[in-house]
C-alpha positions as CSV (number, residue, x, y, z in Angstrom):
1,M,15.2,15.2,1.2
2,M,16.0,16.7,4.6
3,T,19.5,15.2,4.5
4,L,20.0,16.9,1.1
5,L,18.8,20.3,2.4
6,R,21.1,20.1,5.5
7,N,24.1,19.8,3.1
8,R,25.5,23.3,2.3
9,K,26.6,22.4,-1.2
10,A,23.2,20.9,-2.0
11,L,21.3,23.9,-0.6
12,T,23.5,26.4,-2.5
13,G,23.1,24.4,-5.7
14,L,19.4,24.1,-5.3
15,V,19.0,27.9,-4.7
16,I,21.1,28.7,-7.8
17,I,19.1,26.3,-10.0
18,A,15.8,27.5,-8.5
19,V,16.6,31.1,-9.2
20,I,17.5,30.4,-12.8
21,I,14.3,28.3,-13.3
22,I,12.1,31.0,-11.7
23,I,13.7,33.7,-13.9
24,A,13.1,31.6,-17.0
25,I,9.4,31.0,-16.1
26,A,8.8,34.6,-15.3
27,A,10.6,36.0,-18.4
28,P,7.5,37.8,-19.8
29,L,7.1,39.6,-16.4
30,L,10.8,40.7,-16.2
31,T,11.2,42.4,-19.5
32,Q,9.1,44.4,-21.9
33,Y,11.2,43.5,-25.0
34,D,10.7,40.8,-27.6
35,P,13.9,38.8,-27.6
36,A,13.8,38.5,-31.4
37,A,12.9,42.1,-32.2
38,R,15.2,45.1,-32.7
39,T,14.7,47.4,-29.8
40,G,17.8,49.6,-29.7
41,R,20.9,50.7,-31.5
42,P,23.5,48.1,-32.6
43,H,25.8,47.1,-29.7
44,Q,24.4,49.7,-27.3
45,P,26.3,49.4,-24.0
46,P,24.3,48.5,-20.8
47,S,22.0,51.4,-19.7
48,L,18.8,51.9,-17.8
49,D,16.8,51.1,-21.0
50,H,18.9,48.0,-21.8
51,I,20.5,46.7,-18.6
52,L,22.7,44.2,-20.4
53,G,23.1,46.2,-23.6
54,T,22.0,45.2,-27.1
55,T,23.4,42.8,-29.8
56,R,24.8,43.7,-33.2
57,I,21.3,44.0,-34.7
58,G,19.9,45.9,-31.7
59,Q,18.2,43.1,-29.8
60,D,18.0,43.3,-26.0
61,V,20.6,41.0,-24.5
62,F,18.7,40.7,-21.1
63,A,15.5,39.6,-22.9
64,R,17.4,37.0,-25.0
65,L,19.2,35.8,-21.8
66,I,16.1,35.0,-19.8
67,Y,14.1,33.7,-22.8
68,G,17.1,31.7,-23.9
69,A,17.2,30.1,-20.4
70,R,13.9,28.4,-21.2
71,T,15.4,26.6,-24.3
72,S,18.7,25.7,-22.6
73,L,17.0,24.4,-19.5
74,A,14.4,22.4,-21.6
75,V,17.2,20.8,-23.6
76,G,19.3,20.1,-20.5
77,F,16.5,18.6,-18.4
78,G,14.8,16.8,-21.3
79,A,18.0,15.2,-22.6
80,G,19.1,14.4,-19.1
81,L,15.8,12.7,-18.3
82,L,16.0,10.7,-21.5
83,I,19.6,9.7,-20.9
84,T,18.8,8.7,-17.3
85,L,15.6,6.7,-18.2
86,V,17.4,4.7,-20.9
87,G,20.6,4.1,-18.9
88,T,18.7,3.1,-15.7
89,A,16.3,0.8,-17.4
90,L,19.0,-1.0,-19.5
91,G,21.4,-1.1,-16.5
92,I,18.9,-2.7,-14.1
93,I,17.6,-5.2,-16.7
94,S,21.1,-6.2,-17.7
95,G,22.4,-6.6,-14.1
96,Y,19.3,-8.5,-12.8
97,R,18.5,-10.7,-15.8
98,G,22.0,-11.7,-16.7
99,G,22.7,-14.4,-19.3
100,R,21.9,-13.6,-22.9
101,T,20.1,-10.4,-22.0
102,D,23.1,-9.1,-20.2
103,E,25.4,-10.1,-23.1
104,V,23.3,-8.3,-25.7
105,I,22.9,-5.1,-23.6
106,S,26.5,-5.1,-22.7
107,F,27.5,-5.4,-26.3
108,F,25.6,-2.3,-27.4
109,T,26.7,-0.5,-24.2
110,N,30.4,-1.2,-25.0
111,M,29.8,-0.2,-28.7
112,V,28.4,3.2,-27.7
113,L,31.1,3.7,-25.1
114,V,33.9,3.1,-27.6
115,V,32.6,5.7,-30.1
116,P,33.9,9.2,-29.1
117,N,30.8,11.1,-28.0
118,L,31.5,14.7,-29.1
119,P,32.8,13.8,-32.6
120,L,29.7,11.6,-33.1
121,L,27.5,14.5,-32.1
122,L,29.3,16.8,-34.4
123,V,28.9,14.4,-37.4
124,L,25.2,13.8,-36.7
125,A,24.4,17.5,-36.2
126,A,26.3,18.4,-39.4
127,F,24.4,15.7,-41.3
128,I,21.1,16.9,-40.1
129,G,21.9,20.5,-40.8
130,Q,20.5,23.3,-38.7
131,A,19.3,21.1,-35.8
132,S,16.5,22.4,-33.6
133,P,16.9,22.3,-29.8
134,L,14.5,19.3,-29.8
135,V,16.6,17.4,-32.3
136,I,19.7,18.1,-30.3
137,A,18.0,16.8,-27.1
138,L,17.0,13.6,-28.9
139,I,20.5,13.1,-30.4
140,L,22.0,13.6,-26.9
141,G,19.6,11.1,-25.4
142,A,20.2,8.5,-28.0
143,T,24.0,8.7,-27.8
144,S,24.9,9.4,-24.2
145,W,23.1,6.7,-22.1
146,A,25.9,4.1,-22.0
147,W,27.9,5.4,-19.0
148,G,24.7,5.5,-16.9
149,A,23.8,2.0,-18.0
150,R,27.2,0.6,-17.1
151,V,27.3,2.2,-13.6
152,T,23.7,1.1,-12.9
153,R,24.4,-2.4,-14.0
154,A,27.4,-2.6,-11.6
155,E,25.2,-1.4,-8.7
156,T,22.4,-3.8,-9.6
157,L,24.8,-6.7,-9.5
158,S,25.8,-5.8,-5.9
159,V,22.1,-5.6,-4.9
160,K,20.6,-8.6,-6.6
161,H,22.3,-11.1,-4.2
162,K,21.0,-9.5,-1.1
163,D,18.5,-11.3,1.2
164,F,15.4,-9.2,0.5
165,I,15.8,-9.9,-3.3
166,K,16.1,-13.6,-2.7
167,S,13.0,-13.5,-0.4
168,A,11.0,-11.7,-3.1
169,E,12.0,-14.3,-5.7
170,M,11.1,-17.2,-3.3
171,I,7.5,-15.9,-2.8
172,G,7.0,-15.6,-6.5
173,E,7.3,-11.9,-7.2
174,P,7.5,-11.2,-11.0
175,Q,10.8,-9.9,-12.3
176,W,9.4,-6.5,-13.4
177,R,8.1,-5.9,-9.9
178,I,11.4,-6.9,-8.3
179,M,13.4,-4.6,-10.6
180,T,10.9,-1.7,-10.1
181,F,10.1,-1.9,-6.4
182,E,13.1,-3.7,-4.9
183,I,16.2,-2.9,-7.0
184,F,15.4,0.6,-8.3
185,P,14.9,2.2,-4.8
186,N,18.3,0.8,-3.8
187,V,20.1,2.4,-6.8
188,I,18.4,5.7,-6.6
189,S,21.5,7.6,-5.5
190,I,23.4,6.4,-8.6
191,V,20.4,7.4,-10.7
192,G,20.4,10.9,-9.1
193,I,24.1,11.4,-9.8
194,N,23.6,10.2,-13.4
195,F,20.7,12.6,-14.0
196,I,22.5,15.6,-12.6
197,G,25.6,14.8,-14.6
198,S,23.6,14.2,-17.7
199,V,21.8,17.6,-17.4
200,I,25.2,19.4,-17.1
201,F,26.5,17.5,-20.1
202,A,23.4,18.2,-22.2
203,I,23.4,22.0,-21.5
204,I,27.1,22.4,-22.2
205,T,27.0,20.2,-25.3
206,E,23.9,21.9,-26.8
207,A,25.7,25.3,-26.3
208,T,28.8,23.9,-27.9
209,L,26.9,22.6,-31.0
210,E,25.1,25.9,-31.4
211,F,28.2,27.9,-30.9
212,L,29.8,25.9,-33.8
213,G,26.9,26.9,-36.0
214,L,25.3,23.4,-36.1
215,G,22.1,24.5,-34.3
216,D,19.1,26.5,-35.6
217,P,20.2,30.2,-35.5
218,R,16.5,31.3,-35.2
219,A,16.2,29.5,-31.9
220,I,16.8,31.7,-28.8
221,S,19.1,29.9,-26.4
222,W,22.4,30.6,-24.7
223,G,24.2,28.7,-27.4
224,T,22.8,30.8,-30.2
225,M,23.7,33.9,-28.2
226,L,27.3,32.8,-28.2
227,Y,27.1,32.0,-31.9
228,N,25.7,35.3,-32.9
229,A,28.1,37.2,-30.6
230,Q,31.1,35.4,-32.1
231,K,29.7,35.9,-35.7
232,A,29.4,39.7,-34.9
233,S,32.9,39.9,-33.5
234,A,31.6,41.2,-30.2
235,L,34.9,41.1,-28.4
236,S,36.8,42.7,-31.3
237,V,34.5,45.7,-31.3
238,G,34.4,45.9,-27.5
239,A,30.9,44.7,-27.0
240,W,31.9,42.4,-24.1
241,W,28.3,42.3,-22.7
242,D,27.1,40.4,-25.8
243,I,29.4,37.4,-25.4
244,L,30.1,37.4,-21.6
245,T,26.4,37.4,-20.6
246,P,25.7,33.8,-21.9
247,C,29.1,32.7,-20.7
248,F,28.4,33.7,-17.1
249,A,24.9,32.2,-17.3
250,L,26.3,28.8,-18.4
251,A,29.0,29.0,-15.7
252,F,26.5,30.0,-13.0
253,L,24.1,27.1,-13.9
254,G,27.1,24.7,-14.1
255,I,28.2,25.7,-10.7
256,G,24.8,25.1,-9.2
257,M,24.4,21.7,-10.9
258,S,28.0,20.7,-9.9
259,L,27.4,21.6,-6.2
260,L,24.2,19.5,-6.2
261,N,26.1,16.7,-7.8
262,F,28.9,16.8,-5.3
263,A,26.3,16.8,-2.4
264,V,24.4,13.8,-3.7
265,D,27.7,12.0,-4.2
266,E,28.7,12.8,-0.6
267,I,25.3,11.6,0.8
268,A,25.5,8.4,-1.3
269,N,29.1,7.7,-0.4
270,P,29.8,8.2,3.4
271,R,33.5,8.1,2.8
272,L,33.3,11.5,1.1
273,R,31.7,13.2,4.0
274,T,34.8,15.1,5.3
275,G,33.0,18.0,6.9
276,N,32.2,16.4,10.3
277,H,35.7,14.8,10.5
278,L,37.4,18.1,9.9
279,K,35.2,19.7,12.6
280,R,36.1,16.9,15.1
281,W,39.8,17.2,14.2
282,S,39.7,21.0,14.8
283,L,38.0,20.5,18.2
284,L,40.6,17.9,19.2
285,V,43.5,20.2,18.2
286,R,42.0,23.1,20.2
287,S,41.4,21.0,23.2
288,G,45.0,19.7,23.0
289,E,46.3,23.3,22.8
290,G,44.1,24.2,25.8
291,R,45.7,21.4,27.9
292,L,49.1,22.5,27.0
């Protein structure tokens, strides 16, 4: 954890994510308006009463933004956790057990990987109709685990032949214990990268599905904010605050998650740690110039 906090990218990403989570939790304390109620004139520009303006039907954009963060974060982290749990479990079991178990899991993994993810999500969401955020999270979790399973399996194959695994097998440790307490801690960096990437994917995909009108329009999330703003022709009538607010929120959260993902990748893969090498090179160049 201390290694993560010493990394500037990780620290910046954690601060961004923490700020968004705190704002979402403290939403009732930060605004007096009901996000679903009409509280002002249609498309009222930002003012002291409505700091981010109002929507086409007079709803407070700031209230919808911070309450919508709850839904978007819940879908992102919920679907990301489900994707990571399924992918990690199947990847470790497949890599360690091998044989027929590996063949069966690899068959289903390859089958899920072959099917284009976004078109499949669009078809499923259209078939269900106005999918709620919970349904979208379950659909994402059920269709997006294959990449994590494949990567975790590859890492498990490199770990299972090490001496401490062989020692555990020789003293009669059960397979579930070896996979849980011996292999899992040694693939935790891959699991972390998979989780962060899955959260980013889930939040963006949920917003995409709702922007296309496949989500529940009664739900308050950043995706439905985009859908309602587009439906109300916000840009055409000059109500830029209505559509740019959720766009910047999604971009800001994506930046925070991406920075954290890059940092975890650097910590897990020492070859990507270029910061210290650049500092040493700069010192060497300066010392060479001083001698000249």
